[in-house]
N, C-alpha and C positions, 0 to 999 in steps of 0.2 A: 504493500500500500504506500503510495507516494505521499510525502508531506505537503501541506499547503504553504505556498510561499507568501510571506507577509509583504505587503506593499505599503509604503508611506506615501500618501498622495502629495505631501509637501516636499518630498525628496525622491521622486520616482526613479532616478538614475542610480540610486544607492541600492543595489540589488543583493549585496552580500556575496557576489561572485567576482573572481578576478578576470581580467582580460587574458587572452591567450599568452601575450608577451609576459605579463607578471607571473602567471601560473608556471610558465616555463622556467623563469628565473628562480622561483621558489623550488621547483622540482630539482633543478640543477644543484641548488644549495643543499637540499636534503640528501641527494645522492652522494655528494661529496662528503657529507658528514662534517663533524668538527665545527669550528667557529668561522664566521665570515671575517674578512679583512677588517671590518669596522667594529667587531665585538671587543669587549674587554677580556683579555686573557687572564687566567688565574695567576700567571707569572707576573702580571702587572700590579698585583695587590700592594697597597701602601698601608702600613699600620704605624701607630705611635711607637709601639714596642715591637721591633722586628724579631726579637729573640723569642717572643711568645707566639703561639698559634701558627707554627709553620705548617705549610701544606703537607699532607700525606696522601697516599693513594686512596685511602678510604675517606678522608675528610679534606677535600680541596679547600682553597681559600674561602670562597663565598658560601660553601656548605657550612663551614664553621660559623660564619656570621649568622646564617639563618637559624642554626641550632642555638646559638647564644641568645638570640632574641626570644625564641619561643620558650626558653627556660627561665625567663624573668617573671617575677610576680606582676610586673606592669603589663606584660602581654596577657597573662591570665585574667586580669581585671577588665580587659576589653569586652568580654562577654557580658559584663554588667554595666556597660556604658551605651546609652541610646545613640543610634545613628541619627534619626530625625524625630521620631514620635515618642515622647516621654509620657510617663504616668499611665501607661496602658498595660494591663495584665494580659498580654498576648505574646506568647513565646514564638509566634511565627513572624513577628516583625523583626526586621534586620537589626542586629546589634553591631557594634563597631568591630568585634572580632570576626564576624562573618564578612563584613565589608572588606577587611584586609585580605581575606581569602579570595573573595570575588575579584578584587583588583589583581591579585596574583594570577588568578586563572586567566583573565583577559590578557594580561601582560605576557604570560607564558605563550599563549596562542600566537600573539604577534611576534614575540621574540623567537619562537621556534621557526616560523616562516622566514625570518630575516637572518637566521644563523647567529643569534646573540647568545650571551652567557645566561642560561636560564637559572643557574644558582644565584647569580647576582640579582637578577630580576626578582627571584623569590625573597631574598634577604631584604631588599628595599621595600617590597610590598608588605612583608610582615612587620616591618618597623615603622612604616610611614605615619601611622596615627597613634603610636604608642604613648605619646605625650598628651593626648586629647583629654579635654575636660569631661565631666559629667554633663548630660543634657546637650550634647552636640554643639553646633556652632552658636547656639544661644548662650550656653555655659561659657564658651570661649569668649564671647563678647562681654558677658558680665564680669568675668575674672579680669579681662584686659582693662575694663573701665576702672575698677578699683586699684589695680596695680599701676596703671598709668597716672591716675590722680595722685598716688602716693610717691611715685618714683620718677615719673617722666619717661619711663621705659614702656615697652610694648610687649604684650603676651600674644604669641601666635602658636598654635598647636604644633606646627611643623618644626619650629625652632625648639620648643620644649621637647619634642620627640628626640632630637639630637642630644639635648642635655640629659634626658633619661638614659639613653643608651651609652653615651660617651662619658658622662660625669657621674650620675647617680648610681649607675651599676658598673661603671668602669670596665666594660667588657672588651676593650681593645679591638673594637670593630674597625673594619677597613675604611679608609677615606672614601672609597667608591660607594660603599653602602650608606655611610653617613651623609655624603653629598646628595645621593638620590633621595634620602629621607627629607632633607631640608628643602630640596628643590621640587618636591612632589606637588606642591599646593595646587589642587585642581580648581581653585577659584579663579585662577588666571589662565584662561584658555588661550591657546595660540594655534595658528594654522601650521606653522613650521617650528620645529625644535632643533636648534643647533647646539652642539656641545660647547662648553666654556673654555676648555684648555687648562682647567685647574690641575695642579700637579703636587701640591704640598699642603700639609696640615697648617703651616704658618699662615698661608693665604686663607685657608678655610676658616681658621679661628677668627681672623679679622672679619670675614663674611658673617659669621655667627654673631659676633659682637655688634656689627652694624645692624643686624636684624633686630636685636634687643633695643638698640638706641634709636633707630629710625623707622621701624615698623614697615608699613606698606611701601615706603620709599625704597627700602633695600630689598624687601621680599619680591616686589614687582620686577626686579632686575635679575632674579636668580635664574641660572641656566645649569642643567646637570652637566657633569664632566664626562658622562658616558651615554651612549645610545640606550643602554639598559635603563638608566635613570629617566631619559626622555620617554621611553615606552611606558614606564610606570606612571609618569605624569599624565599622559593622555589617557591611559587605562583607568585612572582614578575617576575621571568624568564618565567614561563609557560604563563603568561598573555601577555608578549610582544614579545616572540620569533616568534610566528605565526602572531600576529596582525601587527607587523612591516613589514612583508612580504606582507600582503594585502595592506598596505598603500604604500609600495614601488611600487607595481604594479599599483595602482591607480595614483600615482604621475608620472608614466612613467619612473621610474629609474630601473625597472626590469620588466620581463614579466613572464608568467606562466611557461616557460621553463628554468628559470634562476637558478633553485635550483636542487641539485643533487638527492634529494629524489623523484622528479617528481610530487610533489603534488601542487606546485605553491601556490596560495592563499588559497587553501583548507588545507594547512598545519596547519592553525590556528584551524580549527575544529578537525583535527586529534590530535593535541597537547593537546587541552583542554580535550579530552576524554582519550587519551593514557597516558599522564603524570599524570593526576589525579588518574586514576586507578592504575598506577604503584606506586605512593606514598602511596596510601591507602593499597595496597597489601603488601608492605614492611614495613609498620608502624603500622598497626592495632594490638592492644594488647601489644605494646612495649612502652618503655620509651624514644623513640627517633623517629625522622622522617628520612626516607631513601628512596632512589631510588634503583632499581636493577642496576646491572652492565650495562645491555643493555640500560636501561632508562637514566642513567647518561651519558653514552657515546654518546647517540643520542642527549641529551640536549646540551652537549658541542659542538658536531659537528654542530648542527643547529645554535647555537649562534656564533660559529666561522665563519660559512658561511655567516651569516648576516653581520658580521664585514667586511668580504672580499667583499661582493657584494652589500651592501646597505649603511651602515653608512658612508663610505668614499665618497659616491656619492652625498649626499645631498649638497645643495648650501653652507651652512655654514661650511661644512667640506671640500668641494671640490673646488668650484669656486673662493672664495675669503676669505679663513680663516684668513690670516694675516691682511687684512684690517678691518675685523670685530673685530679681537683681538685688533687691535690698538685703536678702539673706546672704548673698555672696559677700556684700560689704560687712555685715554683722559678723559673719563667720571669719572673715579675713582679720578683723580687729581682735576677735576672741583668740585666734591662734597667735597673733603677735603678742598679746598680753601673756599667753601661756609661755611663750619663749622668753619674754622679759622676766617673768617670775621664776623661770627655771623649774617649772612644775613637772617633775618627772612622772607624776600620775596621770598627766593629760595625754590625750590620744596622739597629739603631734609628736610626743616623745616615744610613747610605747608602740604606736602603730606605724610610725614613719621614720623618725631619726634613728632609733636604736636598731631596727631591722636593716636599714641601709648601712649603718656602721658595721654590722656583722657581715653583711654581704661583701662590702668593700675590703674588709680585713683579710679575706681570702686571697686578695690580689695586692696586698700591701698598700691599699688605698685608704682614704679617709673622707668623710663627709664634713666639709667645713661649713656647717650650718650656722655657726655664730657670726661668720663674716658678713652675711647679708640676710638678715631676718626676713625681709620682704620676699626675697627669692625662695627662702625655705618655706614660707607660707604658701607661695605659689606652687612649689613642688608638691606640697601636701594636698592642697585643694584640687589641683589638676589631676592628681592620682586617684581621687575618689571615684567610686562607682556611683551611679544614680542613687541606689538604695542607701549607700553609706552616707552620702550627702544629706538625704532626707532624714535618716535616722539621727544624724548629728544635730541637724537644725531642730528637729522635734524635741530632742533631749535638752537643748540649750535655750530655745526661744519659744515662749508660749504661743506667740502668734503663728508659728509654723505648724502647730498641731492641727489647726483647722484649714490650713492653706492647701495642702496636697490632697488631691482627690483620693477617696477610698473606694476604689473600684474592684469589683470581684471578677474572677474568671467566669462566674455564673450569672452575670447580669443578663436578665431576659431568658435564661435557660435554667433547667433544674440539674443539680449535680447527680 
């Protein structure tokens, strides 16, 4: 039985198929095996400590990075962090941990066709959101607001993801992986992605510092140093633009007729096929990653439509954003006070500082939490799952006890 081909009436030429020329180039690459001329070879790996984590036959360079990431507590917490729709007892809505896997799946499909390093792609995808806040981009915005008001610095999840992997867990990840993580930010879509030429941690550290100090001004200029990083960046958008529509329909915030393309929740299946083929078609055999004009225009249109019809409708953005934002400010001050008092019984010590100190001690590292209390508070709050944030606020602030919806799995049905 043949499958039905999905057609997007707003992008009819994006069929999900390659032209004969592109298909032949992909087939030639697959027959040759190995990496293309433009891929990042394992031998090119750059680490802060070259004596640690040397390649082996069983654990090549970027396999090590992927394994290091998934064995952190921060990665484990991603399953407790909302992707878009918060405060809903529905286990079928996408969480951030699944999103990272979906990004990796899309990126691997593209990378395989282009002959890129799939281990590096996997490592970047697994780490790209590891520093994200609870409550998705709304939580990121709330935490940035209070952090910026206090320090003049800017909080962005991609920059925090690098800090988590490179500083808080001290895992000696490669420059290529960390660079892909900070450059992944899917909020800045582009038609073409060219590599940056970055070659050293000295330059990378200046880039990271500039992101904390300048925010969007610096982040908007980021370009990955590898094609693998470029692929993850475009795959981030491909992975969420359709999946968020499926979740919005499931959550009751949209329906199958809410979107101009007419595909409803099936847009996800269409996007995974059409955009992947478009990227491969326009990138195979080149030194950059690109979309066609039609592909880029459709990606921008769909993303814009999501912002107009989905993201502003979720509870944390729509029903009570100011009250949730106020809790971020109250909690921030509470944690600062706990640090100043040196209260070892407080959660910021027992659940955050001391566990990280124990982790880092295995690698002769230390968590210098006293040097920058504001950064330490940001480290703690951004690491929280949605449920941990809610439980903390309800324990501390009486007004929070009635704020968060008490919804049951069985609203409208019998258990």
